[in-house]
TILUM-850816 format. One record per residue (C-alpha): residue number from 1; residue in three letters; x, z, y. Coordinates in steps of 0.5 Angstrom, whole numbers. Each point is the difference from the previous one (the first is absolute). Example, Ala and Ser with C-alpha at 12.3 -4.5 7.8 and 13.67 -1.06 7.14 Angstrom:
# TILUM-850816
ATOM   pos   code      px      pz      py
ATOM     1    ALA      25      16      -9
ATOM     2    SER       2      -2       7
This chain:
# TILUM-850816
ATOM   pos   code      px      pz      py
ATOM     1    MET      31       8       6
ATOM     2    THR      -3       1       6
ATOM     3    ARG       4      -4       5
ATOM     4    PRO      -1       1       8
ATOM     5    SER      -1      -7       4
ATOM     6    ALA       4       3       6
ATOM     7    ALA       7      -3       1
ATOM     8    PRO       5       5       2
ATOM     9    ASP       2       1       7
ATOM    10    THR       7      -3       0
ATOM    11    THR       2       2       7
ATOM    12    GLY       0       8      -1
ATOM    13    ASP       4       4       4
ATOM    14    GLY       5       6      -2
ATOM    15    ALA       5      -4      -5
ATOM    16    SER       4       5      -3
ATOM    17    ASP       8       0       1
ATOM    18    ARG       1       0      -7
ATOM    19    PHE      -4      -3      -5
ATOM    20    GLY      -2       5      -6
ATOM    21    THR      -1       8       1
ATOM    22    GLY       6       1      -4
ATOM    23    PRO       8      -1       2
ATOM    24    ALA       2      -7       1
ATOM    25    ALA       4      -4      -5
ATOM    26    THR       8       0       2
ATOM    27    SER       1      -7      -2
ATOM    28    ASP      -3      -6       2
ATOM    29    GLN       0      -3      -7
ATOM    30    THR      -5       6      -2
ATOM    31    ALA      -7       1       2
ATOM    32    GLU      -1       4       6
ATOM    33    GLY      -4       6       0
ATOM    34    SER      -3       5      -5
ATOM    35    ALA      -6       5       0
ATOM    36    ALA       2       7      -2
ATOM    37    VAL      -5       3      -4
ATOM    38    PRO      -2       8       1
ATOM    39    GLY       2       4      -6
ATOM    40    ALA       4      -5      -3
ATOM    41    ASP       6       2      -4
ATOM    42    PRO       7      -2       2
ATOM    43    GLN       3       1      -6
ATOM    44    GLY      -6      -5      -3
ATOM    45    ILE       2      -5       5
ATOM    46    ALA       8       0      -2
ATOM    47    GLU      -2       0      -7
ATOM    48    ALA      -4      -6       1
ATOM    49    ARG       6      -4       4
ATOM    50    ARG       4       2      -6
ATOM    51    GLY      -4      -4      -5
ATOM    52    PRO       0      -7       2
ATOM    53    THR      -5      -3      -5
ATOM    54    VAL      -5       6       1
ATOM    55    PRO      -5      -1       7
ATOM    56    VAL      -2       7       0
ATOM    57    ALA       3       7      -3
ATOM    58    ALA      -2       3      -6
ATOM    59    GLY      -5       5       1
ATOM    60    PRO      -7       3      -4
ATOM    61    ALA      -3      -5      -4
ATOM    62    LYS      -6       0       3
ATOM    63    HIS      -4       2       7
ATOM    64    ARG      -7       4       0
ATOM    65    ALA      -6      -4       2
ATOM    66    PRO      -2       1       7
ATOM    67    ALA      -7       3      -2
ATOM    68    PRO      -4       6      -1
ATOM    69    ASP       0       3      -6
ATOM    70    ASP      -7       1      -2
ATOM    71    ASN      -5      -5      -3
ATOM    72    ARG      -5      -1       6
ATOM    73    PHE       5      -4       4
ATOM    74    ASP       1      -5      -6
ATOM    75    GLN      -8       0      -1
ATOM    76    VAL      -1      -2       7
ATOM    77    LEU       5      -5       0
ATOM    78    GLU      -3      -3      -6
ATOM    79    GLU      -7       0       3
ATOM    80    LEU       3      -3       6
ATOM    81    ARG       3      -6      -4
ATOM    82    LYS      -7      -1      -4
ATOM    83    GLN      -4      -1       7
ATOM    84    ILE       5      -5       2
ATOM    85    ARG       1      -3      -6
ATOM    86    ASP      -7      -1      -1
ATOM    87    LEU      -1      -3       7
ATOM    88    GLU      -3      -7       1
ATOM    89    PHE       1      -5       5
ATOM    90    ALA      -4      -7       1
ATOM    91    GLU       4      -6       0
ATOM    92    GLY       0      -4       6
ATOM    93    LEU      -4       5       5
ATOM    94    PRO       3       4       6
ATOM    95    ASN       5       6      -2
ATOM    96    ALA       1      -3      -7
ATOM    97    GLU       7      -2       0
ATOM    98    GLU       2       6       4
ATOM    99    GLY      -4       5      -4
ATOM   100    ARG       3      -3      -7
ATOM   101    THR       7       1       3
ATOM   102    LEU      -1       7       2
ATOM   103    GLN      -3       1      -6
ATOM   104    ALA       6      -2      -4
ATOM   105    ASP       5       3       4
ATOM   106    VAL      -3       7       0
ATOM   107    LEU      -2      -1      -8
ATOM   108    ALA       7      -2      -1
ATOM   109    GLN       4       6       3
ATOM   110    LEU      -5       5      -3
ATOM   111    SER       1      -3      -7
ATOM   112    ASP       7      -2       0
ATOM   113    TYR       3       5       5
ATOM   114    VAL      -4       6       1
ATOM   115    LEU      -4       2      -6
ATOM   116    PRO       7      -1      -4
ATOM   117    ARG       3       5       4
ATOM   118    VAL      -5       5       0
ATOM   119    ARG       0       0      -8
ATOM   120    ARG       7      -1      -2
ATOM   121    PRO       5       5       3
ATOM   122    ASP       6      -4      -3
ATOM   123    ILE      -1      -7       4
ATOM   124    PRO       7      -3       2
ATOM   125    LEU       1      -1       7
ATOM   126    LEU      -1      -7       2
ATOM   127    ILE       4      -3       5
ATOM   128    ALA      -3      -7       2
ATOM   129    VAL       5      -5       4
ATOM   130    ALA      -4      -5       4
ATOM   131    GLY       1      -4       6
ATOM   132    SER       1      -7       3
ATOM   133    THR       2      -7      -4
ATOM   134    GLY       7       0       0
ATOM   135    ALA       2       7       2
ATOM   136    GLY       4       1      -6
ATOM   137    LYS      -5       5      -4
ATOM   138    SER       2      -2      -7
ATOM   139    THR       8       0       2
ATOM   140    LEU      -1       7       3
ATOM   141    VAL      -4       3      -6
ATOM   142    ASN       5      -3      -5
ATOM   143    SER       5       4       5
ATOM   144    LEU      -3       6      -1
ATOM   145    VAL      -1       0      -7
ATOM   146    GLY       7      -2      -1
ATOM   147    GLU      -1      -6      -5
ATOM   148    GLN      -5      -6       0
ATOM   149    VAL      -7       1      -1
ATOM   150    THR      -3      -5       4
ATOM   151    THR       2      -7       2
ATOM   152    THR       1      -3       7
ATOM   153    GLY       1      -7       2
ATOM   154    VAL       0      -5       6
ATOM   155    ARG      -7      -2      -1
ATOM   156    ARG      -5       4       3
ATOM   157    PRO      -4       3      -2
ATOM   158    THR       4       3      -5
ATOM   159    THR      -4       6      -3
ATOM   160    ASN      -6      -4      -3
ATOM   161    SER      -1       7      -5
ATOM   162    PRO       2       7       2
ATOM   163    VAL       6       3      -4
ATOM   164    LEU      -1       8      -1
ATOM   165    ALA       7       3      -2
ATOM   166    CYS      -1       7      -3
ATOM   167    ASN       4       4      -5
ATOM   168    PRO      -2      -1      -8
ATOM   169    ALA      -3       7       0
ATOM   170    ASP      -5      -2       5
ATOM   171    VAL      -2      -7      -2
ATOM   172    ASP      -6       2      -4
ATOM   173    TRP      -3       3       6
ATOM   174    PHE       0      -7       3
ATOM   175    SER      -4      -3      -6
ATOM   176    GLU      -7      -3       1
ATOM   177    ALA      -3       6      -2
ATOM   178    SER       3       4       6
ATOM   179    PHE       2      -4       5
ATOM   180    ILE      -5      -5       4
ATOM   181    PRO      -3      -2      -7
ATOM   182    SER      -3      -7       2
ATOM   183    LEU       7      -3       1
ATOM   184    PRO       4      -3      -5
ATOM   185    ARG       7       2      -1
ATOM   186    VAL       6      -2      -5
ATOM   187    ARG       6       4      -1
ATOM   188    GLN       7      -3       2
ATOM   189    GLN       5      -2      -6
ATOM   190    GLY       7       0       2
ATOM   191    LEU       2      -4       7
ATOM   192    ALA      -5       0       6
ATOM   193    MET      -5      -5      -1
ATOM   194    PRO      -6      -2       4
ATOM   195    GLY      -7       1      -3
ATOM   196    LYS      -7      -4       1
ATOM   197    ASP      -4       0       7
ATOM   198    GLY      -4       6      -1
ATOM   199    MET       4       4      -5
ATOM   200    LEU       4       6       1
ATOM   201    VAL       7       0      -3
ATOM   202    LEU       2       7      -3
ATOM   203    ALA       8       1       0
ATOM   204    ALA       2       6      -3
ATOM   205    THR       7       2       1
ATOM   206    GLU       4       6      -1
ATOM   207    ALA       3      -1       7
ATOM   208    MET      -7       3       3
ATOM   209    PRO       0       8       0
ATOM   210    PRO      -6       2      -4
ATOM   211    GLY      -6       2       5
ATOM   212    VAL       1      -6       5
ATOM   213    ALA      -2      -7       0
ATOM   214    LEU       2      -6       4
ATOM   215    LEU      -5      -6       1
ATOM   216    ASP       2      -7       3
ATOM   217    THR      -6      -3       3
ATOM   218    PRO      -3      -7       2
ATOM   219    ASP       1      -2       7
ATOM   220    VAL      -5       3       5
ATOM   221    ASP       0      -6       4
ATOM   222    SER       1      -5      -5
ATOM   223    ALA      -3      -7       1
ATOM   224    VAL      -4       2      -7
ATOM   225    ALA      -6       4       2
ATOM   226    ALA       0       3      -7
ATOM   227    HIS       7       3       1
ATOM   228    HIS      -1       4       6
ATOM   229    GLU      -7       2      -3
ATOM   230    PHE       4       2      -6
ATOM   231    ALA       6       4       4
ATOM   232    ALA      -6       4       3
ATOM   233    LYS      -3       2      -7
ATOM   234    PHE       7       3      -2
ATOM   235    LEU       1       3       7
ATOM   236    ASP      -7       4      -1
ATOM   237    ALA       3       3      -6
ATOM   238    ALA       7       2       3
ATOM   239    ASP       2       7       2
ATOM   240    LEU       5      -3       5
ATOM   241    TRP       1      -7       3
ATOM   242    VAL       7      -3       2
ATOM   243    PHE      -2      -5       4
ATOM   244    VAL       5      -6       1
ATOM   245    THR       0      -5       6
ATOM   246    THR       5      -5       3
ATOM   247    SER       3       0       7
ATOM   248    THR      -4      -7       1
ATOM   249    ARG      -7       2      -3
ATOM   250    TYR      -1       8       2
ATOM   251    ALA      -5      -2       6
ATOM   252    ASP      -4      -4      -5
ATOM   253    ALA      -8       2       0
ATOM   254    ARG       0       1      -8
ATOM   255    VAL       6       5       1
ATOM   256    TRP      -4       4       4
ATOM   257    GLU      -6       0      -3
ATOM   258    PHE       3       3      -6
ATOM   259    LEU       4       5       4
ATOM   260    GLN      -6       2       4
ATOM   261    VAL      -4       1      -7
ATOM   262    ALA       6       5      -2
ATOM   263    ARG      -1       3       7
ATOM   264    ASP      -7       1      -1
ATOM   265    ARG       0       3      -6
ATOM   266    ASP       6       5       1
ATOM   267    THR       4      -4      -5
ATOM   268    SER       7       3      -2
ATOM   269    LEU       4      -6       3
ATOM   270    ALA       7      -3       1
ATOM   271    VAL       1      -6       4
ATOM   272    VAL       6      -5      -1
ATOM   273    LEU       2      -5       5
ATOM   274    SER       5      -5      -4
ATOM   275    ARG       4      -6       2
ATOM   276    VAL       2       3       7
ATOM   277    PRO       5      -4       3
ATOM   278    ARG       6       3       3
ATOM   279    ARG      -1      -4       7
ATOM   280    GLY      -6       4       4
ATOM   281    ARG      -1       5      -6
ATOM   282    ARG      -1       6       5
ATOM   283    ARG      -5      -4       4
ATOM   284    LEU      -4      -2      -6
ATOM   285    LEU       0       7      -3
ATOM   286    ASP      -2       3       6
ATOM   287    HIS      -6      -5       0
ATOM   288    PHE      -2       1      -7
ATOM   289    GLY       0       8       1
ATOM   290    ALA      -4      -1       7
ATOM   291    MET      -5      -4      -4
ATOM   292    LEU       0       6      -6
ATOM   293    GLU      -1       5       6
ATOM   294    ALA      -6      -4       3
ATOM   295    ASN      -3      -1      -6
ATOM   296    GLY       0       7      -2
ATOM   297    LEU       5       0      -5
ATOM   298    GLY       6       3       4
ATOM   299    ASN       1       5      -6
ATOM   300    ALA       1      -5      -5
ATOM   301    ALA       7       1      -4
ATOM   302    ARG       4      -7       3
ATOM   303    PHE       6      -4      -3
ATOM   304    ALA       3      -6       2
ATOM   305    ILE       4      -5      -5
ATOM   306    PRO       5      -5       4
ATOM   307    GLU       0      -7      -1
ATOM   308    THR       5      -1      -6
ATOM   309    ASP       2      -4      -6
ATOM   310    GLN       3       6      -4
ATOM   311    VAL      -5      -1      -5
ATOM   312    LYS       2      -1      -8
ATOM   313    GLY      -4       0      -6
ATOM   314    GLU      -6       0       4
ATOM   315    ARG       2       7       4
ATOM   316    PHE       3       2       6
ATOM   317    THR       8       2      -1
ATOM   318    ALA       4       5       4
ATOM   319    ASN      -4       5       3
ATOM   320    VAL      -6      -4       3
ATOM   321    ALA      -6       4      -3
ATOM   322    ASP       3       6      -1
ATOM   323    HIS      -3       4       6
ATOM   324    ILE      -7      -2      -3
ATOM   325    ARG       2       2      -7
ATOM   326    ASP       2       7       3
ATOM   327    TYR      -7       0       3
ATOM   328    LEU      -3      -1      -6
ATOM   329    ALA       4       5      -3
ATOM   330    GLU      -2       5       4
ATOM   331    VAL      -7      -2       0
ATOM   332    ALA       0       0      -8
ATOM   333    GLY       5       5      -2
ATOM   334    GLU      -4       7       1
ATOM   335    ALA      -6       1      -3
ATOM   336    GLU      -2       3       6
ATOM   337    GLN       1      -6       4
ATOM   338    ARG      -3      -4      -4
ATOM   339    ASP      -6       4       0
ATOM   340    ARG       0       0       8
ATOM   341    VAL       1      -8       0
ATOM   342    SER      -6      -1      -5
ATOM   343    ARG      -4       5       3
ATOM   344    ARG       0      -3       7
ATOM   345    THR      -2      -7      -3
ATOM   346    PHE      -5       3      -4
ATOM   347    ILE      -3       5       5
ATOM   348    GLY       0      -6       5
ATOM   349    VAL      -4      -5      -5
ATOM   350    ILE      -5       6      -1
ATOM   351    ASP      -1       1       8
ATOM   352    SER       0      -8       1
ATOM   353    PHE      -7       0      -5
ATOM   354    ARG      -3       4       6
ATOM   355    THR       0      -6       4
ATOM   356    ARG       0      -6      -6
ATOM   357    VAL      -6       3      -4
ATOM   358    PRO      -4       0       6
ATOM   359    GLU       2      -7       2
ATOM   360    LEU      -2      -2      -6
ATOM   361    ALA      -7       3       0
ATOM   362    ARG      -1      -3       7
ATOM   363    GLN       2      -7      -3
ATOM   364    VAL      -5       2      -6
ATOM   365    GLU      -5       2       6
ATOM   366    ALA       0      -7       3
ATOM   367    GLN      -1      -3      -6
ATOM   368    ILE      -6       4      -2
ATOM   369    GLU      -3      -1       7
ATOM   370    THR       1      -8      -1
ATOM   371    GLY      -4       1      -6
ATOM   372    ARG      -5       4       3
ATOM   373    THR       0      -6       6
ATOM   374    LEU      -1      -5      -6
ATOM   375    SER      -5       4      -4
ATOM   376    THR      -4       1       7
ATOM   377    VAL       0      -7       1
ATOM   378    VAL      -4      -1      -7
ATOM   379    ASP      -5       5       1
ATOM   380    ASP      -2      -2       7
ATOM   381    ALA       0      -8      -2
ATOM   382    TYR      -5       2      -6
ATOM   383    ALA      -4       5       4
ATOM   384    GLY      -1      -5       5
ATOM   385    ALA      -2      -5      -6
ATOM   386    HIS      -5       5      -2
ATOM   387    ARG      -3       1       7
ATOM   388    ARG       0      -8       1
ATOM   389    VAL      -4      -1      -7
ATOM   390    ASP      -4       6       1
ATOM   391    THR      -3      -3       7
ATOM   392    SER      -1      -6      -3
ATOM   393    LEU      -4       3      -5
ATOM   394    VAL      -5       2       5
ATOM   395    ASP       0      -4       6
ATOM   396    GLY      -3      -6      -2
ATOM   397    SER       6      -4       1
ATOM   398    LEU       0      -3      -8
ATOM   399    LEU      -7      -2       1
ATOM   400    ARG       2      -7       3
ATOM   401    GLY       2      -7      -3
ATOM   402    SER      -1      -1      -7
ATOM   403    LEU      -3       7      -2
ATOM   404    LEU      -5       0       6
ATOM   405    ALA      -2      -7      -2
ATOM   406    ARG      -1       2      -8
ATOM   407    TRP      -4       6       2
ATOM   408    GLN      -5      -4       5
ATOM   409    GLU      -1      -5      -6
ATOM   410    VAL      -2       5      -5
ATOM   411    ALA      -4       3       6
ATOM   412    ALA      -4      -6       2
ATOM   413    SER      -1      -2      -8
ATOM   414    GLY      -5       6      -1
ATOM   415    GLU       5       3      -5
ATOM   416    LEU      -1       7       3
ATOM   417    ALA      -7       0      -1
ATOM   418    LYS       0      -3      -7
ATOM   419    SER       5       5      -2
ATOM   420    LEU      -6       5       1
ATOM   421    ARG      -5       0      -6
ATOM   422    MET      -7       4      -1
ATOM   423    ARG       0       4      -5
ATOM   424    GLY      -4      -2      -6
ATOM   425    ARG       0      -7       2
ATOM   426    ARG       3      -6      -3
ATOM   427    THR       5      -4       4
ATOM   428    ARG      -1      -7       0
ATOM   429    ARG       4      -4      -4
ATOM   430    SER       4      -4       5
ATOM   431    GLY       3      -7      -2
ATOM   432    ARG       7      -1      -2
ATOM   433    ALA       2      -3       6
ATOM   434    GLU      -3       5       5
ATOM   435    GLN       4       6      -4
ATOM   436    ALA       6      -4       0
ATOM   437    GLU       0      -1       7
ATOM   438    ARG      -2       7       1
ATOM   439    GLY       6       2      -4
ATOM   440    GLN       5      -4       4
ATOM   441    ARG      -3       3       7
ATOM   442    VAL       1       7      -3
ATOM   443    SER       7      -2      -3
ATOM   444    ALA       2      -3       6
ATOM   445    LEU      -1       6       4
ATOM   446    GLU       3       4      -5
ATOM   447    ARG       7      -4       1
ATOM   448    ALA      -1       0       8
ATOM   449    LEU       0       7       0
ATOM   450    ARG       6       1      -5
ATOM   451    ASP       4      -5       4
ATOM   452    ALA      -2       4       7
ATOM   453    LEU       2       6      -3
ATOM   454    GLU       6      -2      -3
ATOM   455    ALA       2      -4       6
ATOM   456    ALA      -1       7       4
ATOM   457    VAL       5       4      -4
ATOM   458    VAL       5      -6      -1
ATOM   459    SER       1      -1       7
ATOM   460    ALA       0       8       1
ATOM   461    CYS       6       0      -5
ATOM   462    GLU       4      -6       3
ATOM   463    HIS      -1       3       7
ATOM   464    ALA       3       6      -3
ATOM   465    SER       6      -3      -4
ATOM   466    ASP       2      -4       6
ATOM   467    GLU       0       6       4
ATOM   468    ILE       4       4      -5
ATOM   469    GLU       5      -6      -1
ATOM   470    GLN       1      -1       8
ATOM   471    LYS       1       7       1
ATOM   472    TRP       4       1      -6
ATOM   473    ARG       5      -5       3
ATOM   474    GLU       1       3       6
ATOM   475    VAL       4       6      -4
ATOM   476    PRO       7      -2      -2
ATOM   477    GLY      -1      -2      -7
ATOM   478    GLY      -8       1       0
ATOM   479    GLY       0      -8      -1
ATOM   480    ASP       3       1      -7
ATOM   481    LEU      -5       5      -2
ATOM   482    ALA      -6      -4       2
ATOM   483    GLY       3      -6      -4
ATOM   484    LYS       1       4      -6
ATOM   485    ALA      -8       3       1
ATOM   486    LEU      -3      -7       1
ATOM   487    ASP       4      -3      -6
ATOM   488    GLN      -2       5      -5
ATOM   489    PRO      -4      -2      -6
ATOM   490    GLY      -8       1       1
ATOM   491    THR       0      -2       7
ATOM   492    GLY      -5      -6       1
ATOM   493    LEU      -5       3      -5
ATOM   494    LEU      -5       3       6
ATOM   495    SER      -5      -5       0
ATOM   496    GLN      -1       1      -8
ATOM   497    GLN      -1       7       1
ATOM   498    ILE      -4       0       6
ATOM   499    ARG      -5      -5      -4
ATOM   500    GLN       0       5      -5
ATOM   501    GLU      -2       6       4
ATOM   502    ILE      -5      -4       4
ATOM   503    ALA      -4      -2      -7
ATOM   504    GLU       1       7      -2
ATOM   505    TRP      -3       3       7
ATOM   506    GLN      -6      -5      -1
ATOM   507    ASP      -2       3      -7
ATOM   508    ASP       1       7       3
ATOM   509    VAL      -5      -2       6
ATOM   510    ALA      -5      -3      -5
ATOM   511    GLU       0       6      -4
ATOM   512    MET      -1       4       5
ATOM   513    THR      -6      -4       2
ATOM   514    THR      -3       0      -7
ATOM   515    VAL       1       8       0
ATOM   516    SER      -3       1       6
ATOM   517    GLY      -6      -5      -1
ATOM   518    ALA      -5      -1       5
ATOM   519    THR      -1       7       2
ATOM   520    LYS      -5      -1       6
ATOM   521    ARG      -7       2      -4
ATOM   522    SER      -4      -5       3
ATOM   523    VAL       5      -6      -3
ATOM   524    ALA       2       3      -6
ATOM   525    ARG      -7       1      -3
ATOM   526    PHE       0      -8       0
ATOM   527    VAL       6      -3       1
ATOM   528    THR       7      -2      -4
ATOM   529    PHE       6      -4       2
ATOM   530    ASP       6      -4      -2
ATOM   531    ARG       5       5       1
ATOM   532    ASP       6      -5       1
ATOM   533    ILE      -4      -3       6
ATOM   534    VAL      -2       6       3
ATOM   535    ALA       8       2      -1
ATOM   536    LEU       2      -6       4
ATOM   537    VAL      -5       2       5
ATOM   538    LEU       2       7       1
ATOM   539    ILE       8      -3       1
ATOM   540    ILE      -2      -4       5
ATOM   541    ASP      -4       5       4
ATOM   542    LEU       7       5      -1
ATOM   543    LEU       4      -5       3
ATOM   544    GLY      -4       0       6
ATOM   545    TYR      -5      -5       0
ATOM   546    GLU      -5       4       5
ATOM   547    ARG       6       1       5
ATOM   548    SER       2      -7       0
ATOM   549    ARG      -7      -2       1
ATOM   550    SER      -1       4       6
ATOM   551    GLY       6      -2       3
ATOM   552    GLY       4       6       0
ATOM   553    GLY       5      -2      -5
ATOM   554    ALA       7      -3       3
ATOM   555    HIS      -2      -6      -4
ATOM   556    ALA      -7      -1       1
ATOM   557    ALA      -3      -6      -4
ATOM   558    ASP      -7      -3      -1
ATOM   559    THR      -3       4      -5
ATOM   560    SER      -7      -2       1
ATOM   561    GLY      -5       1      -7
ATOM   562    PRO      -2       6      -3
ATOM   563    SER       3       6       1
ATOM   564    PRO       3       3      -6
ATOM   565    GLN      -1       7       3
ATOM   566    ARG      -7      -1       0
ATOM   567    LEU      -1      -2      -7
ATOM   568    LEU       5       6      -2
ATOM   569    LYS      -4       5       3
ATOM   570    GLY      -6      -3      -3
ATOM   571    LEU       3       1      -7
ATOM   572    PHE       4       7       1
ATOM   573    GLY      -3       3       6
ATOM   574    ALA       5       2       6
ATOM   575    GLN       3       6      -3
ATOM   576    SER       1      -3      -7
ATOM   577    LEU       3      -6       3
ATOM   578    ARG       5       4       5
ATOM   579    SER       2       4      -6
ATOM   580    ILE       2      -6      -4
ATOM   581    GLY       3      -4       5
ATOM   582    GLU       5       6       2
ATOM   583    THR       2       0      -8
ATOM   584    ALA       1      -7       0
ATOM   585    ARG       4       0       6
ATOM   586    ASP       4       6      -2
ATOM   587    ASN       1      -4      -7
ATOM   588    LEU       3      -6       4
ATOM   589    ARG       4       4       4
ATOM   590    ARG       3       3      -6
ATOM   591    ARG       2      -6      -3
ATOM   592    VAL       3      -4       6
ATOM   593    LEU       4       6       1
ATOM   594    GLY       2       0      -7
ATOM   595    LEU       2      -8       1
ATOM   596    LEU       4       2       6
ATOM   597    ASP       4       6      -4
ATOM   598    ARG       2      -5      -5
ATOM   599    GLU       2      -5       5
ATOM   600    ARG       5       4       3
ATOM   601    VAL       3       2      -6
ATOM   602    PRO       6      -5       0
ATOM   603    PHE       1       3       7
ATOM   604    ASP       0       7      -2
ATOM   605    SER       4      -2      -7
ATOM   606    ALA       5      -3       5
ATOM   607    LEU       1       6       4
ATOM   608    ALA       0       5      -6
ATOM   609    SER       6      -5      -4
ATOM   610    ALA       4       0       6
ATOM   611    GLY       4       6      -1
ATOM   612    ILE      -3       4       7
ATOM   613    PRO       2       7      -1
ATOM   614    SER      -5       5      -1
ATOM   615    GLU      -4       4       5
ATOM   616    ASP       4       6      -2
ATOM   617    SER       7      -2      -1
ATOM   618    ALA       2       1       7
ATOM   619    VAL      -3       7       0
ATOM   620    GLN       4       2      -7
ATOM   621    LEU       6      -3       3
ATOM   622    TYR       0       5       6
ATOM   623    GLN      -2       6      -5
ATOM   624    ALA       6      -2      -4
ATOM   625    THR       4       0       6
ATOM   626    TYR      -3       7       2
ATOM   627    ASN       1       3      -7
ATOM   628    LEU       8      -2       0
ATOM   629    GLU       1       3       7
ATOM   630    ILE      -3       7      -3
ATOM   631    ALA       4      -1      -7
ATOM   632    ARG       6       0       4
């Protein structure tokens, strides 16, 4: 139930001279004031008074459901329920708690109140007696029924499970199949007995007329939160609220939160002020009446029960509750009047969806926007990582430290010249020591190259991950999502993946040099070359050797020695070299992008599994609300 947070105005003016809208009681021993109901049958009231054990006069067994006759309304309501039922909210993110509360509120009222009344024209009129702790709700229910159906006691809160009194002919309708199916229940056998928390007790009694049910609900201000949430669930499913509070509790905020919900939904409502002391009674009733007026509830039927010890067998004696019984007799005694009461509440609930469903949509939109924010952080972080790696691949910044030293060793040893061989000339057999030394130098250069590329990608990924974690933690609940992402299996395998991609890339580059061959005619006729060494030379050139050598790079280094580009141009020619270089660079960028995409998967997965509403869910809610207005 949506509960307004504003406290009631306890200083309202305009207190009425008499509490209630009907004639005042003639004795101090009875409650003061009762509400006359337009269109009620006086004879029905008299009949109710003559039946001491029957709270309402006998009338038509059922009342018609307040809904259109065609199936279009049912279909639109069912579609609205589906849209609301399928909503997801991300736990811990902003608007999750508010969204779930609204979702449960509207969904429960659609399922437990609106749709049953659209689909069944013979639903019994459900009157819910609710209110404050110690207000005497159970005593009042027993008195209205005329026999004990619910237990009372001095221990508060007493009603730990609701009790529903109805005629035996109606008890099957309140079974799990029809009435709040998710709620377990038990049928009362013999004397009234309390059920278990969260269980509905069905009390079938001939004292209740067919077509009317009376529900004793848990306290709305119970210290046990589950009790007042439970009470709200039943109030959402009722046609008429009889709200009972005491002369000492009527100004409590919780009381007015529920009363304001009734006002906002235009629910059929009667209020009962109980335990009213003789001394200061008029001033107290006037003040309570003024509060009702100030909170927009001036038209509610009003009753008062004096502070009395006239209780026997857990119900009032004498005529303490007769005026409330008479009122309910008028409400439920005629089919037309029942229909009027139920229709008012029904229409009020449907009207409330005009604001409640859009409010739910706004909570959905807020979560969607939070999801967009978190997703954008991931996109931006890994786009930045890609730019950093891409820049480092061409600006010469990697050609320093170990990689530069290993390159200079290979260049100074003459390995580049030795890699070129004249066609038809046998190569001189080198000694084993020389070959081993050559292999070590080339292998060291390859390891240094892979280490440099790996370090560049790892650094960019770590920077992106840190940036995401930092920015996600700035969003409430985002820190938990970041923790889940970083704890996912598979993280930490980046270095292994990078080395595999680099090795495959080197093979691709070597293959490209082999396929292209020495394309410069003056060279191709006489020279062959070692493809692996030439591939290394090409990679060094691609990493920005010439830029570093000229001092144009951000990390200029000592790159004295033979120029890779001069050697490569001599082999392939400028145009062919440019084509090979562009293909090789694009190949490496694609592989790096694939690595970055794999690295962001844990963050994307954390967002996908968080339960953030889908992008179109809010639009669908607005559309369903519009369809409901059209169908009405």
